[in-house]
MIGU-893147 format. One record per residue (C-alpha): residue in three letters; x, y, z. Coordinates in Angstrom, 3 decimals. Example, Ala and Ser with C-alpha at 12.3 -4.5 7.8 and 13.67 -1.06 7.14 Angstrom:
2
+-----+----------+----------+----------+
| res |       c1 |       c2 |       c3 |
+-----+----------+----------+----------+
| ALA |   12.300 |   -4.500 |    7.800 |
| SER |   13.670 |   -1.060 |    7.140 |
+-----+----------+----------+----------+
***
This chain:
362
+-----+----------+----------+----------+
| res |       c1 |       c2 |       c3 |
+-----+----------+----------+----------+
| UNK |  292.147 |   73.185 |  281.505 |
| UNK |  289.327 |   71.289 |  283.231 |
| UNK |  291.197 |   71.530 |  286.538 |
| UNK |  291.420 |   75.319 |  286.267 |
| UNK |  287.748 |   75.487 |  285.265 |
| UNK |  286.608 |   73.446 |  288.297 |
| UNK |  288.911 |   75.340 |  290.641 |
| UNK |  287.665 |   78.743 |  289.349 |
| UNK |  284.037 |   77.691 |  289.675 |
| UNK |  284.545 |   76.415 |  293.209 |
| UNK |  286.394 |   79.525 |  294.435 |
| UNK |  284.391 |   82.168 |  292.545 |
| UNK |  280.980 |   80.547 |  292.847 |
| UNK |  280.213 |   80.982 |  289.160 |
| UNK |  281.136 |   79.610 |  285.724 |
| UNK |  283.859 |   81.760 |  284.075 |
| UNK |  283.520 |   83.399 |  280.697 |
| UNK |  286.288 |   83.636 |  278.133 |
| UNK |  286.631 |   87.318 |  279.048 |
| UNK |  287.360 |   86.334 |  282.701 |
| UNK |  290.413 |   84.289 |  281.702 |
| UNK |  291.719 |   86.611 |  278.967 |
| UNK |  293.803 |   88.896 |  281.249 |
| UNK |  294.854 |   86.122 |  283.662 |
| UNK |  298.322 |   84.705 |  283.177 |
| UNK |  297.665 |   81.941 |  285.722 |
| UNK |  294.764 |   80.585 |  283.652 |
| UNK |  294.789 |   78.889 |  280.231 |
| UNK |  294.292 |   81.347 |  277.393 |
| UNK |  290.766 |   81.190 |  275.851 |
| UNK |  292.328 |   80.722 |  272.406 |
| UNK |  294.135 |   77.638 |  273.636 |
| UNK |  290.891 |   76.291 |  275.058 |
| UNK |  289.204 |   76.852 |  271.709 |
| UNK |  292.044 |   74.989 |  269.937 |
| UNK |  291.560 |   71.936 |  272.158 |
| UNK |  287.731 |   71.819 |  272.486 |
| UNK |  286.636 |   73.705 |  269.401 |
| UNK |  285.045 |   76.658 |  271.245 |
| UNK |  284.551 |   78.027 |  274.763 |
| UNK |  280.932 |   76.804 |  274.861 |
| UNK |  281.971 |   73.249 |  273.866 |
| UNK |  284.565 |   73.417 |  276.638 |
| UNK |  281.835 |   74.235 |  279.172 |
| UNK |  279.524 |   71.561 |  277.754 |
| UNK |  282.291 |   68.976 |  278.011 |
| UNK |  282.902 |   69.836 |  281.664 |
| UNK |  279.293 |   69.002 |  282.663 |
| UNK |  279.049 |   72.051 |  284.951 |
| UNK |  275.540 |   72.754 |  283.748 |
| UNK |  274.315 |   69.781 |  285.819 |
| UNK |  276.553 |   70.520 |  288.811 |
| UNK |  274.708 |   70.240 |  292.167 |
| UNK |  276.898 |   73.017 |  293.572 |
| UNK |  275.820 |   75.498 |  290.895 |
| UNK |  272.229 |   74.398 |  291.268 |
| UNK |  272.407 |   75.240 |  294.972 |
| UNK |  274.040 |   78.576 |  294.253 |
| UNK |  271.279 |   79.446 |  291.784 |
| UNK |  268.654 |   78.434 |  294.341 |
| UNK |  270.287 |   80.616 |  296.973 |
| UNK |  270.470 |   83.557 |  294.552 |
| UNK |  266.823 |   83.198 |  293.685 |
| UNK |  265.921 |   83.110 |  297.388 |
| UNK |  267.970 |   86.211 |  298.027 |
| UNK |  266.185 |   88.046 |  295.210 |
| UNK |  262.791 |   86.920 |  296.562 |
| UNK |  263.728 |   88.075 |  300.073 |
| UNK |  264.896 |   91.455 |  298.753 |
| UNK |  261.638 |   91.863 |  296.815 |
| UNK |  259.655 |   90.874 |  299.911 |
| UNK |  261.561 |   93.379 |  302.086 |
| UNK |  260.926 |   96.141 |  299.559 |
| UNK |  257.206 |   95.254 |  299.471 |
| UNK |  257.059 |   95.315 |  303.286 |
| UNK |  258.729 |   98.734 |  303.340 |
| UNK |  256.256 |  100.056 |  300.764 |
| UNK |  253.328 |   98.625 |  302.744 |
| UNK |  254.626 |  100.193 |  305.945 |
| UNK |  255.057 |  103.569 |  304.262 |
| UNK |  251.592 |  103.373 |  302.747 |
| UNK |  250.095 |  102.385 |  306.097 |
| UNK |  251.825 |  105.349 |  307.750 |
| UNK |  250.454 |  107.697 |  305.053 |
| UNK |  246.971 |  106.270 |  305.470 |
| UNK |  247.147 |  106.735 |  309.234 |
| UNK |  248.148 |  110.359 |  308.797 |
| UNK |  245.278 |  110.875 |  306.368 |
| UNK |  242.913 |  109.170 |  308.777 |
| UNK |  244.017 |  111.390 |  311.672 |
| UNK |  243.601 |  114.483 |  309.495 |
| UNK |  240.122 |  113.376 |  308.336 |
| UNK |  239.039 |  112.686 |  311.898 |
| UNK |  240.291 |  116.060 |  313.077 |
| UNK |  238.461 |  117.835 |  310.258 |
| UNK |  235.319 |  115.853 |  311.015 |
| UNK |  235.450 |  116.885 |  314.709 |
| UNK |  235.963 |  120.517 |  313.726 |
| UNK |  233.070 |  120.339 |  311.245 |
| UNK |  230.820 |  118.696 |  313.854 |
| UNK |  231.645 |  121.421 |  316.381 |
| UNK |  231.026 |  124.186 |  313.823 |
| UNK |  227.804 |  122.567 |  312.707 |
| UNK |  226.638 |  122.405 |  316.329 |
| UNK |  227.383 |  126.099 |  316.781 |
| UNK |  225.541 |  126.970 |  313.532 |
| UNK |  222.614 |  124.832 |  314.602 |
| UNK |  222.446 |  126.705 |  317.897 |
| UNK |  222.456 |  130.018 |  316.076 |
| UNK |  219.760 |  128.718 |  313.739 |
| UNK |  217.581 |  127.766 |  316.726 |
| UNK |  218.028 |  131.195 |  318.256 |
| UNK |  217.116 |  132.748 |  314.923 |
| UNK |  213.979 |  130.571 |  314.798 |
| UNK |  212.974 |  131.816 |  318.205 |
| UNK |  213.695 |  135.413 |  317.199 |
| UNK |  211.650 |  134.905 |  314.039 |
| UNK |  208.750 |  133.544 |  316.079 |
| UNK |  208.931 |  136.562 |  318.397 |
| UNK |  209.036 |  138.920 |  315.432 |
| UNK |  206.029 |  137.222 |  313.849 |
| UNK |  204.169 |  137.457 |  317.161 |
| UNK |  204.997 |  141.178 |  317.361 |
| UNK |  203.817 |  141.620 |  313.765 |
| UNK |  200.559 |  139.859 |  314.632 |
| UNK |  200.106 |  142.096 |  317.651 |
| UNK |  200.872 |  145.141 |  315.505 |
| UNK |  198.264 |  144.005 |  312.978 |
| UNK |  195.697 |  143.654 |  315.775 |
| UNK |  196.624 |  147.066 |  317.110 |
| UNK |  196.167 |  148.485 |  313.619 |
| UNK |  192.607 |  147.211 |  313.471 |
| UNK |  191.895 |  148.542 |  316.939 |
| UNK |  193.347 |  151.941 |  316.063 |
| UNK |  191.352 |  152.020 |  312.841 |
| UNK |  188.150 |  151.419 |  314.815 |
| UNK |  189.165 |  154.066 |  317.343 |
| UNK |  190.101 |  156.494 |  314.579 |
| UNK |  186.588 |  156.287 |  313.144 |
| UNK |  185.200 |  157.759 |  316.373 |
| UNK |  187.815 |  160.468 |  316.855 |
| UNK |  188.818 |  163.612 |  315.058 |
| UNK |  190.599 |  163.484 |  311.728 |
| UNK |  193.800 |  165.003 |  313.156 |
| UNK |  193.987 |  162.472 |  315.970 |
| UNK |  193.281 |  159.698 |  313.448 |
| UNK |  196.159 |  160.846 |  311.228 |
| UNK |  198.612 |  160.972 |  314.181 |
| UNK |  197.620 |  157.459 |  315.262 |
| UNK |  197.960 |  156.140 |  311.679 |
| UNK |  201.459 |  157.668 |  311.312 |
| UNK |  202.596 |  156.194 |  314.616 |
| UNK |  201.237 |  152.791 |  313.728 |
| UNK |  202.787 |  152.860 |  310.206 |
| UNK |  206.206 |  153.701 |  311.618 |
| UNK |  205.988 |  150.874 |  314.155 |
| UNK |  204.602 |  148.455 |  311.572 |
| UNK |  207.368 |  149.219 |  309.060 |
| UNK |  210.050 |  148.746 |  311.727 |
| UNK |  208.544 |  145.392 |  312.699 |
| UNK |  208.399 |  144.263 |  309.053 |
| UNK |  212.024 |  145.281 |  308.483 |
| UNK |  213.126 |  143.353 |  311.572 |
| UNK |  211.073 |  140.342 |  310.394 |
| UNK |  212.732 |  140.371 |  306.945 |
| UNK |  216.198 |  140.654 |  308.469 |
| UNK |  215.554 |  137.723 |  310.761 |
| UNK |  214.179 |  135.635 |  307.891 |
| UNK |  217.273 |  136.343 |  305.796 |
| UNK |  219.496 |  135.398 |  308.729 |
| UNK |  217.547 |  132.159 |  309.190 |
| UNK |  217.933 |  131.264 |  305.509 |
| UNK |  221.675 |  131.971 |  305.622 |
| UNK |  222.110 |  129.846 |  308.749 |
| UNK |  220.069 |  127.012 |  307.215 |
| UNK |  222.257 |  127.109 |  304.109 |
| UNK |  225.395 |  127.068 |  306.255 |
| UNK |  224.101 |  124.075 |  308.257 |
| UNK |  223.427 |  122.195 |  304.999 |
| UNK |  226.998 |  122.904 |  303.816 |
| UNK |  228.416 |  121.701 |  307.112 |
| UNK |  226.354 |  118.528 |  306.941 |
| UNK |  227.674 |  117.855 |  303.395 |
| UNK |  231.247 |  118.438 |  304.580 |
| UNK |  230.712 |  116.118 |  307.539 |
| UNK |  229.374 |  113.429 |  305.202 |
| UNK |  232.465 |  113.703 |  303.018 |
| UNK |  234.672 |  113.476 |  306.084 |
| UNK |  232.821 |  110.357 |  307.254 |
| UNK |  233.313 |  108.801 |  303.830 |
| UNK |  237.078 |  109.504 |  303.858 |
| UNK |  237.369 |  108.101 |  307.391 |
| UNK |  235.456 |  104.969 |  306.386 |
| UNK |  237.697 |  104.385 |  303.366 |
| UNK |  240.921 |  105.012 |  305.271 |
| UNK |  239.748 |  102.783 |  308.085 |
| UNK |  238.990 |  100.036 |  305.605 |
| UNK |  242.470 |  100.347 |  304.148 |
| UNK |  243.991 |  100.019 |  307.627 |
| UNK |  241.782 |   97.079 |  308.587 |
| UNK |  239.606 |   99.154 |  310.963 |
| UNK |  236.231 |   98.362 |  309.393 |
| UNK |  233.311 |  100.690 |  310.228 |
| UNK |  229.804 |   99.531 |  310.851 |
| UNK |  227.493 |   98.470 |  308.045 |
| UNK |  225.438 |  101.651 |  308.227 |
| UNK |  228.498 |  103.880 |  307.893 |
| UNK |  229.820 |  101.759 |  305.032 |
| UNK |  226.554 |  102.146 |  303.115 |
| UNK |  226.538 |  105.889 |  303.738 |
| UNK |  230.141 |  106.225 |  302.529 |
| UNK |  229.500 |  104.061 |  299.481 |
| UNK |  226.591 |  106.222 |  298.359 |
| UNK |  228.612 |  109.450 |  298.507 |
| UNK |  230.236 |  110.395 |  295.179 |
| UNK |  233.613 |  112.154 |  295.160 |
| UNK |  233.348 |  115.928 |  294.952 |
| UNK |  236.729 |  116.527 |  293.304 |
| UNK |  239.408 |  114.722 |  291.279 |
| UNK |  241.693 |  114.743 |  294.329 |
| UNK |  239.005 |  113.081 |  296.440 |
| UNK |  238.475 |  110.474 |  293.680 |
| UNK |  242.230 |  109.721 |  293.594 |
| UNK |  242.418 |  109.390 |  297.359 |
| UNK |  239.409 |  107.058 |  297.473 |
| UNK |  240.874 |  104.959 |  294.657 |
| UNK |  244.244 |  104.750 |  296.404 |
| UNK |  242.575 |  103.615 |  299.636 |
| UNK |  240.442 |  100.961 |  297.934 |
| UNK |  242.685 |   99.758 |  295.088 |
| UNK |  245.331 |   97.399 |  296.566 |
| UNK |  246.736 |   96.362 |  293.191 |
| UNK |  247.671 |   99.844 |  291.914 |
| UNK |  250.638 |  101.912 |  293.110 |
| UNK |  249.898 |  105.649 |  293.435 |
| UNK |  252.781 |  108.130 |  293.283 |
| UNK |  252.780 |  111.451 |  295.080 |
| UNK |  252.658 |  113.160 |  291.686 |
| UNK |  249.288 |  111.517 |  291.070 |
| UNK |  247.754 |  113.341 |  294.030 |
| UNK |  249.474 |  116.659 |  293.186 |
| UNK |  248.115 |  116.588 |  289.632 |
| UNK |  244.666 |  115.520 |  290.852 |
| UNK |  244.523 |  118.508 |  293.206 |
| UNK |  245.130 |  120.788 |  290.175 |
| UNK |  242.436 |  119.219 |  287.972 |
| UNK |  239.075 |  120.996 |  287.433 |
| UNK |  237.493 |  117.949 |  285.708 |
| UNK |  233.734 |  118.123 |  286.320 |
| UNK |  233.029 |  114.369 |  286.610 |
| UNK |  235.401 |  112.992 |  289.268 |
| UNK |  233.198 |  109.891 |  289.724 |
| UNK |  234.286 |  108.770 |  286.222 |
| UNK |  237.917 |  108.911 |  287.300 |
| UNK |  237.147 |  106.837 |  290.393 |
| UNK |  235.279 |  104.258 |  288.298 |
| UNK |  238.134 |  104.039 |  285.753 |
| UNK |  240.760 |  103.573 |  288.475 |
| UNK |  238.747 |  100.796 |  290.089 |
| UNK |  238.392 |   98.987 |  286.759 |
| UNK |  242.144 |   99.398 |  286.236 |
| UNK |  242.793 |   97.955 |  289.686 |
| UNK |  240.975 |   94.757 |  288.669 |
| UNK |  243.261 |   94.513 |  285.608 |
| UNK |  246.308 |   95.265 |  287.765 |
| UNK |  245.609 |   92.189 |  289.870 |
| UNK |  245.883 |   90.014 |  286.758 |
| UNK |  248.876 |   91.966 |  285.440 |
| UNK |  250.808 |   91.642 |  288.734 |
| UNK |  250.183 |   87.899 |  288.786 |
| UNK |  251.242 |   87.529 |  285.112 |
| UNK |  247.829 |   86.081 |  284.191 |
| UNK |  246.614 |   88.517 |  281.567 |
| UNK |  246.051 |   86.051 |  278.718 |
| UNK |  245.797 |   89.053 |  276.364 |
| UNK |  247.600 |   92.352 |  276.124 |
| UNK |  246.852 |   94.902 |  278.833 |
| UNK |  245.532 |   97.334 |  276.205 |
| UNK |  243.078 |   94.769 |  274.868 |
| UNK |  241.924 |   93.854 |  278.358 |
| UNK |  241.466 |   97.551 |  279.191 |
| UNK |  239.335 |   98.130 |  276.074 |
| UNK |  237.224 |   95.051 |  276.903 |
| UNK |  236.667 |   96.541 |  280.367 |
| UNK |  235.321 |   99.732 |  278.762 |
| UNK |  238.376 |  101.917 |  279.425 |
| UNK |  239.658 |  104.479 |  276.938 |
| UNK |  243.109 |  102.977 |  276.614 |
| UNK |  245.997 |  104.746 |  274.854 |
| UNK |  249.203 |  102.731 |  274.387 |
| UNK |  251.561 |  105.695 |  274.753 |
| UNK |  252.640 |  109.136 |  273.505 |
| UNK |  254.727 |  110.127 |  270.506 |
| UNK |  258.484 |  110.340 |  270.716 |
| UNK |  258.245 |  113.983 |  269.718 |
| UNK |  256.055 |  114.724 |  272.759 |
| UNK |  258.297 |  112.697 |  275.040 |
| UNK |  261.362 |  114.584 |  273.794 |
| UNK |  259.928 |  118.074 |  273.678 |
| UNK |  258.108 |  117.892 |  277.040 |
| UNK |  260.309 |  115.301 |  278.750 |
| UNK |  259.906 |  116.668 |  282.273 |
| UNK |  256.122 |  116.235 |  282.148 |
| UNK |  256.432 |  112.487 |  281.424 |
| UNK |  258.798 |  111.525 |  284.261 |
| UNK |  257.800 |  111.160 |  287.919 |
| UNK |  259.738 |  109.958 |  290.971 |
| UNK |  258.569 |  107.166 |  293.302 |
| UNK |  260.607 |  105.638 |  296.158 |
| UNK |  263.719 |  107.312 |  294.687 |
| UNK |  263.181 |  105.749 |  291.252 |
| UNK |  262.322 |  107.637 |  288.052 |
| UNK |  259.237 |  106.356 |  286.246 |
| UNK |  258.562 |  107.155 |  282.578 |
| UNK |  254.901 |  107.791 |  281.813 |
| UNK |  253.319 |  106.845 |  278.498 |
| UNK |  250.278 |  104.513 |  278.516 |
| UNK |  247.204 |  106.384 |  279.705 |
| UNK |  243.429 |  106.364 |  280.058 |
| UNK |  241.373 |  108.989 |  278.211 |
| UNK |  238.189 |  110.308 |  279.845 |
| UNK |  235.565 |  112.827 |  278.780 |
| UNK |  235.069 |  114.613 |  275.503 |
| UNK |  235.256 |  118.180 |  274.240 |
| UNK |  237.951 |  120.735 |  274.964 |
| UNK |  239.255 |  122.166 |  278.203 |
| UNK |  240.410 |  120.650 |  281.480 |
| UNK |  236.859 |  120.690 |  282.817 |
| UNK |  235.598 |  118.336 |  280.122 |
| UNK |  238.529 |  115.961 |  279.511 |
| UNK |  240.935 |  114.139 |  281.820 |
| UNK |  243.802 |  111.710 |  281.555 |
| UNK |  245.349 |  109.076 |  283.824 |
| UNK |  249.005 |  108.480 |  282.869 |
| UNK |  250.675 |  105.240 |  283.908 |
| UNK |  254.037 |  103.475 |  284.178 |
| UNK |  254.000 |   99.735 |  283.429 |
| UNK |  256.841 |   97.805 |  285.137 |
| UNK |  257.479 |   94.222 |  284.088 |
| UNK |  259.751 |   93.548 |  287.083 |
| UNK |  262.917 |   93.018 |  285.030 |
| UNK |  264.526 |   96.258 |  286.163 |
| UNK |  264.878 |   98.111 |  289.455 |
| UNK |  261.168 |   98.928 |  289.584 |
| UNK |  259.052 |   96.071 |  291.008 |
| UNK |  256.374 |   94.681 |  288.709 |
| UNK |  253.132 |   96.609 |  288.768 |
| UNK |  250.991 |   99.404 |  287.364 |
| UNK |  252.024 |  102.798 |  288.730 |
| UNK |  249.637 |  105.785 |  288.566 |
| UNK |  251.812 |  108.815 |  287.871 |
| UNK |  249.402 |  111.573 |  286.834 |
| UNK |  245.658 |  112.073 |  287.291 |
| UNK |  243.809 |  115.045 |  285.775 |
| UNK |  244.896 |  117.445 |  283.073 |
| UNK |  245.950 |  116.378 |  279.572 |
| UNK |  249.746 |  116.481 |  279.422 |
| UNK |  251.255 |  118.495 |  276.563 |
| UNK |  251.740 |  116.663 |  273.250 |
| UNK |  251.442 |  117.345 |  269.519 |
| UNK |  247.623 |  117.647 |  269.790 |
| UNK |  247.540 |  120.279 |  272.537 |
+-----+----------+----------+----------+
***
């Protein structure tokens, strides 16, 4: 029996179970082994295979293979994320260049309108002077001639005033358009700075300060900034799709919550929480919810499952933001927590950002 055990272990590279020998006629029957040694486990203990150097080496090799596979998967994810960031960076730079060109054109039109306004004001001043001159001349001429001169002057004066008002309105519209373009250019510079930082292409200190002071204008922008600056969180494509659909009015709160969660994710990924993730989230000032009801998960199952790298992730734990009713006043960040024991690598995955998913309260 020991001979067959050692031979099996050497050829198969693993310790057999009783089930492995049950259908094999060339191996001792597990019942016979139990009759001799008392049980299958006592049989294995008697053999001393637990301390075998060969099995220890095999276990070491298996652990190394698992580590290498995990490392390869991480490298693939990093390469994919870097490619996505580069595409976003190229798009942001292109939009910035287009906005700069449009702003330059609008600024040129604004300057021309300023010159036209100055000319119109000069003509109005000259018309006012001519009015005084005609009034003085009218006092020394006949009443009929005075009335004709006054009518001619009034017509010219009204035309000049109308032109002046039109030019002023055009100037105000162009000034407003220039301000909008400057705001858009500032947002583009912020996105470029954040994407450059994620790719290791650090901007200058002045540009970093300018980008840091700019608050996100939408939930999608907040999610993109968080993804670019939160290395410990994993963002799914569904997170950006849901963020683009969210009308939440305070996107800066979502960015702040995701950055706090990223700090917790660093401890979670390293297995150094010390306390539960929910307790740590509450201590960090986050509105943590441990999950959703089974009724909600069953009735609206499709809303609580997202796909990432070909794997299905179940959503449950989430962050609650805002107060009141309506998607403009409340928001949710739904997560998937992977402990690393399954196919999904350990980490905190952001699966949904924005609207409250349907449950028994909605």
